[in-house]
C-alpha positions in Angstrom: -32.3 -35.1 20.8 -29.2 -32.9 21.5 -29.4 -29.3 20.5 -26.4 -27.0 20.5 -25.6 -23.6 19.1 -22.2 -23.9 17.4 -20.9 -26.1 14.6 -17.7 -27.1 16.3 -19.8 -28.0 19.4 -22.0 -30.3 17.2 -19.0 -32.1 15.9 -17.5 -32.4 19.4 -20.7 -33.9 20.8 -21.1 -36.3 17.9 -17.5 -37.5 18.3 -17.9 -38.0 22.0 -21.2 -39.9 21.6 -20.0 -42.1 18.8 -16.8 -43.0 20.8 -18.9 -43.8 23.8 -21.4 -45.9 21.7 -18.5 -48.2 20.8 -18.1 -49.0 24.5 -21.4 -50.8 24.5 -21.1 -53.7 22.0 -24.5 -55.3 21.1 -26.4 -52.1 21.7 -27.8 -49.9 18.9 -27.8 -46.1 19.5 -30.0 -43.8 17.5 -29.4 -40.1 17.8 -30.0 -36.8 16.0 -27.9 -33.7 16.4 -29.4 -30.4 15.2 -27.0 -27.5 14.8 -28.5 -24.1 15.2 -26.9 -21.0 14.0 -27.9 -17.6 15.4 -28.9 -15.2 12.7 -31.8 -13.1 11.6 -33.4 -16.2 10.1 -35.4 -18.4 12.4 -35.4 -22.2 12.2 -37.5 -23.2 9.2 -41.0 -24.3 10.0 -43.2 -25.9 7.4 -45.3 -22.8 6.8 -42.7 -20.9 4.8 -42.2 -24.0 2.6 -46.0 -24.3 2.1 -46.3 -20.7 1.1 -43.3 -20.9 -1.2 -44.6 -24.0 -3.0 -48.2 -22.6 -3.4 -47.0 -20.4 -6.3 -48.2 -20.8 -9.9 -44.8 -20.5 -11.4 -41.2 -20.6 -10.3 -38.1 -18.6 -11.3 -34.6 -20.0 -10.9 -32.3 -16.9 -10.9 -28.8 -17.9 -11.8 -29.9 -20.8 -13.9 -27.0 -22.3 -15.9 -26.7 -24.7 -18.9 -23.7 -26.2 -17.2 -24.8 -29.4 -15.4 -22.0 -29.0 -12.8 -23.4 -25.7 -11.5 -26.1 -25.5 -8.8 -28.1 -23.1 -11.0 -28.6 -26.1 -13.4 -29.2 -28.6 -10.6 -31.9 -26.5 -9.0 -33.7 -25.9 -12.3 -33.6 -29.6 -13.1 -35.1 -30.3 -9.6 -38.1 -28.2 -10.5 -38.4 -29.7 -14.0 -38.1 -33.3 -12.5 -40.9 -32.5 -10.1 -43.1 -31.2 -13.0 -43.2 -27.7 -11.6 -43.6 -24.8 -14.0 -40.1 -23.4 -13.7 -38.1 -20.9 -15.9 -34.5 -20.1 -15.7 -33.5 -16.5 -15.2 -30.3 -15.7 -17.0 -29.4 -12.4 -18.6 -27.9 -14.3 -21.6 -31.3 -15.9 -22.3 -29.9 -19.4 -22.9 -31.9 -22.6 -23.5 -31.7 -24.9 -20.6 -33.5 -28.3 -20.7 -35.4 -27.2 -23.7 -36.8 -24.1 -22.0 -35.8 -20.6 -23.0 -34.5 -18.7 -20.0 -35.6 -15.1 -19.5 -33.6 -12.1 -18.5 -35.5 -11.1 -15.4 -38.2 -12.1 -12.9 -40.4 -9.3 -14.3 -40.2 -10.8 -17.7 -41.4 -14.2 -16.3 -44.4 -12.5 -14.6 -45.3 -10.8 -17.9 -44.8 -13.9 -20.0 -46.4 -16.5 -17.7 -49.4 -14.4 -16.8 -49.1 -15.9 -13.3 -50.4 -13.8 -10.5 -47.9 -15.2 -8.0 -44.5 -16.7 -8.4 -41.7 -18.0 -6.1 -38.1 -17.4 -6.8 -35.0 -19.6 -6.1 -31.8 -17.6 -6.0 -28.4 -19.1 -6.9 -26.3 -15.9 -7.5 -23.5 -14.2 -5.5 -24.8 -12.0 -2.7 -24.1 -8.7 -4.5 -26.3 -9.9 -7.4 -28.9 -11.2 -5.0 -29.2 -7.8 -3.4 -29.8 -6.2 -6.7 -32.4 -8.8 -7.5 -34.2 -8.0 -4.3 -34.7 -4.4 -5.5 -36.6 -5.8 -8.5 -38.6 -8.3 -6.3 -39.5 -5.5 -3.8 -40.9 -3.4 -6.6 -43.1 -6.3 -7.8 -44.8 -6.4 -4.4 -47.2 -9.2 -3.6 -46.7 -10.8 -7.0 -43.7 -12.7 -5.6 -44.8 -15.2 -3.0 -41.4 -16.1 -1.7 -37.7 -16.0 -2.2 -35.5 -19.0 -1.4 -31.8 -18.0 -1.1 -29.7 -21.1 -1.8 -26.6 -21.5 0.3 -24.0 -18.9 -0.6 -26.4 -16.6 -2.3 -27.0 -14.1 0.5 -25.3 -12.2 3.3 -26.7 -10.0 6.0 -26.9 -6.9 3.7 -29.0 -9.0 1.2 -31.4 -10.1 3.9 -31.7 -6.6 5.2 -32.8 -5.5 1.7 -35.9 -7.8 1.7 -39.1 -5.9 2.1 -41.3 -6.6 5.1 -43.8 -9.3 4.6 -41.7 -11.1 1.9 -41.5 -14.9 2.6 -37.7 -15.4 2.7 -36.1 -18.8 3.1 -32.4 -18.7 3.8 -29.9 -19.8 6.5 -28.2 -22.6 4.6 -31.3 -24.5 3.5 -31.4 -25.8 0.0 -34.4 -26.6 -2.2 -32.6 -29.8 -3.3 -32.8 -31.0 0.3 -35.9 -29.3 1.7 -38.0 -29.1 -1.4 -39.7 -32.5 -0.9 -41.0 -31.3 2.5 -42.5 -28.3 0.9 -44.2 -30.2 -1.8 -45.7 -32.6 0.8 -46.9 -29.7 2.8 -48.8 -28.2 -0.1 -50.2 -31.7 -1.0 -51.6 -32.0 2.5 -53.5 -28.8 2.5 
């Protein structure tokens, strides 16, 4: 496995390797390239996923009734996996037959769940305001999964200590299956 620290370097190595692989007809090459980005977020291990998916209910902040939006796709992913998910949308629209709620606090009050996990699909400025609410809820929120594009450094700095934060370009649509398997293997 080749590990590098910059996206353009990843592409360069892949291009060189693929070009050299064609120099060896009849041989099959298998390779994996992992691109690491330096940030405050460490490479995701299975434990944050396990913790996130051990919640009793899930909130999808930024849920949308528009099927072309990721807020809709993420909510549908939870529903398709038969997880108790509710859309959080200040307009309180109905999405996939489920009434959305205006806030994460409203979901905690309505669901009666002791612990929830939150997927965030909002612009970073909205995500930062959301973190204020989540920080006030304390241990009732097990984890927050910032979908790509929903956070910046200031947003991540606003997270309280001890909060399970998943970010760094990871998406529940891609990594969610691993988290569900991790919980099933407890």
